[in-house]
N, C-alpha and C positions, 0 to 999 in steps of 0.2 A: 681452801684454794684448789683442791683437786677437782671439784665438780666443774668450775669454770674452764679449767684447762682441758678437761675431758670433753666438754661441750665444743670448745674450739676445734679440737681434733676431729670430732664427729662431723661437724659442719664442713671441715676441710676435706675429709675423706669421703663425703657423700658426693664428691665430684660436681661442683657447680658447672653451669653451662659455659660454653666458650664465650658467649656474649657477655655474661656476667664477669667472667675472668678479665675480659678486655676492659670493661668499664672500671672494675676495681683496680686493675693494674694501672690504668691511666690516671685515676684519681690519686692513688698511692704515690706514684712517681712524680706527679706534677704539683701536688697540693702545696708543698713547701718551697717550690722552686723560686719564688719571688721574695722570700723573706729576708734574704741577705744581699749585700752589695757584691759587685763583681770583684773577684780576687785578682790581685796582680802578682805576676805579669800575665799569666796565660789567659784568663777570662777576659781581661781588659784588652789584650792584644787581638784575640780572634774576633771578639764582638766588635772591637773598634774597626777592624778591617771590613767586617760585614756592614757596619754603619756607613763607612766611607763608600762602599760599593752602592748602597742604597741612595746615599746623599748625592753621589756624582752621576748616577744613572748608568754607569759603565759596569755591566754585570759580567763582563768577560775578564777584566783586569783587577786582581786583588791589589790593593795599595795600602801601605802603612805610611801615614802622614803624606799621602799623595805620591809616594814613591812605589814602584813596582815591587810587590812582596811575593816572592816565589818560594817561600819555605814549604808551603803546602798547596795542594790542589784546591779547586773552588767549591766543592760540594757543600762543605759546612757553611761557607759564606753565603752561598745561594739560599740554602734553607733558612739560615738565620736572618738574612736580609728580607726574605719573604715573611717570616714571622714578625719582624719589626714593622713591616709595612701593614700586616693584617691586624696585629694586636697592639701596636704602638711601641715606641722605644722605651721599654722598661725591662727590669731585671728578669722577670718571668719569661717574656718573649725571647730574651737573649739566650735562654737555655732550652728552647723548644727543640732544636736540632739534636741535642744530647738526650732529651726525653724520648724523642722519636727513635733514635738509635737503640735505646734501652728497650722500648716497646717492640721494635723489630726483632731484637735478639730474643726476648721472652716469648713473643708470639711464634717465631720460627721454631724455637725449641719445643714449645707446647704442641704445635701441630705435628711435628715429626715424631715425638715420643708417643703422642696419642695414637698415631696411625700405626707405628711399627712396634709399640710395646703395649701400653694400656693407658686408659684415661686417668686412673688414680696416680700413676707415676708421672704422667704429664702435668697434672695439677700440682702435685707436691714439688716437682722439679722447678716449676715457675715460682711457686711461693718461696722456696728456698733461695732461688736466684734473686728475686726482687727485694728480699729482706736481708740479703748480705749487706752489711754496712758499706763495704767498698763499692759494690755495684750500685747501691742506692745513692751514695754520694756522687759517683761518676755520672749517674743519670741527671744530676742537678749541677753539673760542673761544665761550663761552656767552653769546651775545647774539642778537639777532633777525636779523642780516644774512644768515647762511647759510640760515636757515630760509626767509626770504622769497625768497632766490635760488632755492632749490629749487622753491618754488611758482610763481615767475615762469617758470622754465625749463620746468617741466611744462606750464604753461598755454600757453606759446608753441608748444612742439612738438606738443601735442595739437591746438591751433588750426590749426597749419600742416598737420597730418595731415588734419584735417577739410576744409581748403581743397583739398588735393591730391586727396583722395578724391571730394569733390563735383565738382571739375573733371573728373575722369576718369569720372564717372557711377557710382561705387562707393558702397556704404553708408557713411555718414559720421556718423550721429547719435550713435553711441557715443563717437567721438572728440570730437564737439562737446559732449556732456554732460560728458566729463572736462575739457574746456576751461573750461566754466562752473564746474565744481566746484573746480578748482584756482584759478580767479579768486576764488571766494568764500573759499577758504582763504588766499589771498594777502591779501585784505582783512582777515581775522582775524589775519594775521601782522604786517601793517605798516600797514594802512589803505588809503587810496585808491590808492597806487602799486602795491598788490598786484594790481589789475586794470586800472588806467588805463595803466600802462606796457606790459604785454603786449598790451593791446587796441590801443594806438597803433602798436606795432611790427607787429602782424599787419595792421592797416589799411594802413600804409605799404607793406608787402610786396605786398598785394593790388593796391594802386594802381599800384605799379611794374610789376607783371606784367600790368596792364590787365585784371584779372578783376572789373570793377565789377559785373557781373551776378550774381556769387555773394553779394554782401553781404546782400540780403534773406533768403536762405536760411540765413545764419549768425546771424540774429537772431530766431529763433522765440520766441513767447511762452512755451511750456513751459520753455525753457532759461533765459530771463530769470527766470521764477518759481523755478526751481531755484537760481539764484544768490541771489535774494532770500531764499529759505527758509533757506539755509545762512548767509549773511553778515549779514543785517540784524537778527535777533532780539536778539543781545547788545547792539548799539548802541541799539536801541529801549529795552531794559530799563534800560540805564545812564542814558539821558536821563529815563526815567520815575522812576528812583530818585534821580537827582542833577540838579537843574535847573542848566542851564549847561554840561552835559557836551558837547553838540554844539558849542557855540561854542568851548569850550576845546580839544576834540580835533580838530575839523575846521578851524575858522577859524584858530585860533592855531597849532596844531602843523603843519597842512598848508600854510597859505598865508602867515601872518605870519612864521613862523620861516624859511620858504623865502626870504623877501625881506630879513630882518633881517641886520645885519652885526656885531652885538656879541657874537660867540661866540668862545670860546677856540680853536676849531678852524677859524678863518678861513684860507682857502687861496686862491692865485691860480687863474685859470681853467684853466691848463695843468697843474695839480697831478697829475691822474690819469695823464698820459702817462708820466712817469718811474716812477710807482708801478707801472703795468702792466708796463713794460719790466723793472724790477728784480724785481718780485714773481712774474714768470713765467719767470725764468731757470732753466735754459739754453734753454728752448723759445722764448723771445722772439727769439732770434737768427734764427728763421725768418720773422719778420714781414716782412722785406724781400721775400721771395718771395710772401707773401700779397698785398702791395701791387702786384704785377705786374698790369697791366690785362689782359694775355693770360690770366692765371690766373683772374681774376675773371669774365671774360665767356665762358669756354669753354662752348659750348652743352650739352655732355653733363651738366654739373652746375650749370647756371645757376640753377635754382630753389633748390637747397640753398645754394649759395654766396651768392646775393643775400639769402636769409633771414638767414644767419649774419652777413653784413656789416651789414645794416640793424639787426639785433638788437644787435650789439656797439656800433655807433656811436650808436644810439638811447640806450642806457644811459649811455655815456660823456658824450655831449653834455648829456643831461638833468641828470645829477648834477654837471656842471661849471658849470652856470649859477648856482646859489646860492653865496653867499659861504662858507657853512659846508660843510665837506667832511670825511668820514671814509673811511678806506680800505675798510671793509666795504660802503659804499654800492654799489660797482661789482662786487661779486661776481656779479650776474646777467650781466655782460659776459664772464665767464671761460669758460663753456661754448661759446658760439659762437666765441670766439677760439681755444680748444683745437681745435675742429673744423677751423677754417681752417688752423691751423698743421699739424695732422696731415695734412690734404689736401695741403698744399704739400710736406710731407716725403715722402709716398707718390709724388707726381708726380716729385720729384727722385730718389727711389730707383729708380723705374722707368726714368727717363732714364739714370742711371748704369749700370744693369744692361744696358740696350740698347746702350750704347756700350762695353761690355766692361770697366767699372771696378768691381771687386768690393769696394771699400772702403766703400760706402754703409752696409751693415749695421753696420759698426764704429762709425760716427758715431751711428747711432740707438741702439745698445746703450750706448755711452759716455754719450750725453745722458741716457738713463734712469737710469744709475747716479749721475751728477752730480746730477740733479734729486732723486732719492730721498735722497741724502746731504744736500743742502741742506735738505730738509724736516725730516729728523731732527735735523740740527744746530740748526736754528732753535728747535725745541721744547726741546732740551737747554739752549741758551744762555738762553732765557727762564726755564726752571726754575731755573737756577743764579743768575741775576742779578736776577730780579724780586723785590723785597722789599715790594711794596705790600700784600700780603695780611696778614691777622692770624692765619693758620693756625698758625704756629710758636708765637706767644704763646698762642693759644687752646688748643693742645694741653697747655700747662702748667696752664691754668685748668680745663680740662674735667673732670679727675678730681674736682675739688672743687665743681663747679657743679651745682646742683640745680634742678629745674623751678620751684620757687617763689622762686628768686633773681631779683633785679632788676638789669638792666644800666643803667648811666648813662654817657653819652658826653659829653665836654666839648669843645666847639669843633671837633668832627669827627664825621661819621656814618660809622662803619665798616660798610659795607654787608654784608660777609660774616660779621660777628661773630655775629649770631643764628643763622646757618646752622651755623657751626662749633661753637657751644656748644649747639646744639639748644634754643635758648631758647623757652620757652612764652609769655613775656610780652613786650609791646612795650617798647622801650627808652625811657628819658628822654633827650632830646637837649638839651643846654644850650648856648646861644649867644645873642648879641644879636639877637633876632628883630625888634627895632624899628629896626634899622639900615636906612636908606632904600636902601642898595645891595643888600639881600637880593633883592628881586624883579627886579633888573637883571642880576645876574651869573649866568651859566649854570653852576651848580654844585650841590652837594648841598643847600645851604641853600635855594636857589630851588625845588628839587624838593619838599622837605618843606613849604616855605611855600605853594607852589601847591596841594599835596595837602590841606593844612589848611583851605583855603577851602571844601572840600566837606564837612568834618566839624569844625565849631568846637568841639563838645563833646570829641571825641577830642584836638583840638589842646591844650586846657587840660591834658589828662592827660600828654601825651608831650613837648610842646615847652615848655621852661623858659627863663626869663631867668636870667642869672648871679646876680642878687640873690635869686632864688627857691630856689636850690639848697639853701642851708643850712636853710631852714625846711622844705623837702620832706624832707630827710634826717632831721630831728628828729621830724617829725610822722608819718612812715611807720610803720605798724603791721604791715606784712607779716611773715610768719614766716621768710622767707628772708634771705639775705645780699645786701647791696648791693655790686656790683662796678662800680667807677668807673674808666672808661678815659679817659686823658688823655695829656698830654705833660709832660716834665720842666719845660718853660718855664712851665707853668701852675701850678706848685706855689706860687709867690709870690702869685698872684692868688687862690688858694683856700687861705689859710693855716690854715683850720680842719680841713683834711685832714692828719692827722699823718703824719710819715715812718714811724712805727711801723706804720701800716696798709698801707704799700706791700708788696704780696704778690709782685708780679712786675714786671720791667722788661726791656725789650729795645730796643736802639738808643735812640731818643728817646721811646719809649712807656712809660707807667707804668700799673700797675693797682693801685688801692687796694681792699682788702677790709674791709668794715665789717659786722659782725654787730650784733645788737640791743644787746648789752652795750657794744660799742665806741662805738656811736652815743650811748648815754646818757652816756658819759664825755666826749664832745666838749664843749668850753667853750660852743659856741654852742647846745648842746642842753639844758644844765642848766636845769631849771625849765620846759621846754617841754612842754605836754601833747600826748600822742600822738593821732593821728586816722587813720582808715583812708582 
């Protein structure tokens, strides 16, 4: 086994061309992106919003079931909507934005390290990054975290490049313009953290290096105007269109939620330490060498290593402060960690070779094989055992579903259902919206409840109380079929839905199919005049 592992290391360390790295990275990160269904709630939610944006033709307003959805800015929805338009509404296309974010992060890291350190370190840094199981999984998970990680990574390395070039008396404005551009795209990807975090990290790095005199040159008015021109118009338009948007998006989602504790994803302060150690195996075994003071302060790479260390720690500490924690929040910390681990590996490899110990390439090649295997195994396991999506049941309904059909969901909002059925109409969602716990619990009911505050008229159309369902079924005069999605436990609560109308069932989920004739025959509908 030693010879194949050594051969892998030799090919890796012969530094393939940048073009080959790009091709291999793209294939590696995207090849398995379509093998599994969308996971709920996150993937179904964000892809569902993108699908509605594409379906409605309104590319400015993100909507969840037709209601204004202002949890996040629009960049992910724009990219995903374009991918669905170009490649079709399928699971692979739904993850293109995350794949793109991962490629931007890897590409930005590669170019920066190649220019300011060396090509071997750049190559190994990217290989370590894209074969970290956590990064690999994030690249194939359709939510905003990997996209914003890509923007933050590109912003930091472009900003660092501008600082180094300015300090050396070289032209720096192109790098600085890219810094402000990626900062603006980061704001459109996730809001304030898209530019506040990279800005804080770069400022800390400048201060640690005692390059205070460079700060004024890094804040020119034209660059600030570039940032404002790209980042601000969408936020201004949403505030103009929906009063209260700024308070909801910035004050509530950026500050109040940061400090609140009533979330289902509450975690202790140290949560991310084991997450990083486990999520980056087997490469995380090299962290001990990274923590060596001699390694960190070595003068020949002090600028690069200090940037990577401040970058990684800044992300970890910032996202460890709030009570609410999700794994994807720390994706921006993975590129600098990969670079530091790759740097430590190369230093160890050099030391072993100098002392006449030829086994070092075997360890590197073996680690790469293990890392790649863990990445693939993770995707396969999730594909086999995740049953949150409606894709399987939707495939049974899809051949019978028509554009003028109406979806009804009872006590559950299946985020991915409109996407898989290519639904043209917004769903009716039935639950007790008057429950005082609805605005307190961080779940699908609160999301729809909050969104309905911005459009009360649409709320009356799509959000129904349990007692209103029967009258809505009877009075609906649409030409299509009503598809009612619920659970077997709800059958007793809605006795007017006959067993004979059950078209499909899977596990605990049930789908009733009611056409116009069947609705007229319901006991609750007899004698009820129809209305549109």
